[in-house]
C-alpha positions, 0 to 999 in steps of 0.5 A: 582545543575544544573549541577548535574542534566544535567550531570545525564541526560546526562549520562542517553542519553549516556547509552540509545544510548549504549543500543540501540546499543547493542540490535541487538547484545543482541537479535539476532532475534531483530537483523535479524528483524532490518537487514531485514527491512533495507534490505526491505528499500534498495530494494524498494528505488533501485526498486522505483529508477530503475523502478518506477521513471523511468518509470513514467518519460518515457510517450512517452515510456509508450504511445508506450508500450501500442500502441504495446500491445493494443491487450492484453487490449482489455477487457471491463467491463460492470456495472450497478449502482442502487440507492434505499431509502428503502429495498423494493426498494432494494429487488425489484431490486434484483428481477429483476437481478436475473431474468436476470441471467446474468453475469454483475456486479451490484453496490447499493447505499444505500441512 
């Protein structure tokens, strides 16, 4: 009995593995999708190893690149944050901002 059950489970497992191995052949769309997924993982791995990990380890190179291209990183962003407790305060702050009508960014925090 125990041997019969173990054998049945073994056969089920073998059939399942066989069906899984044949799925890309039986279903072309699935096979293409799996191939695309595999190639995407390979591309990510190569890019990660050849570009991102090297760049993250080369802090001197990153600093030198920044210093050589500093003129490309001159934009500054200015913003203000307002905190309010009720809708009346929010409306008042919003009115003041609309009156100024400038290009600054504002962030509201509801507390």
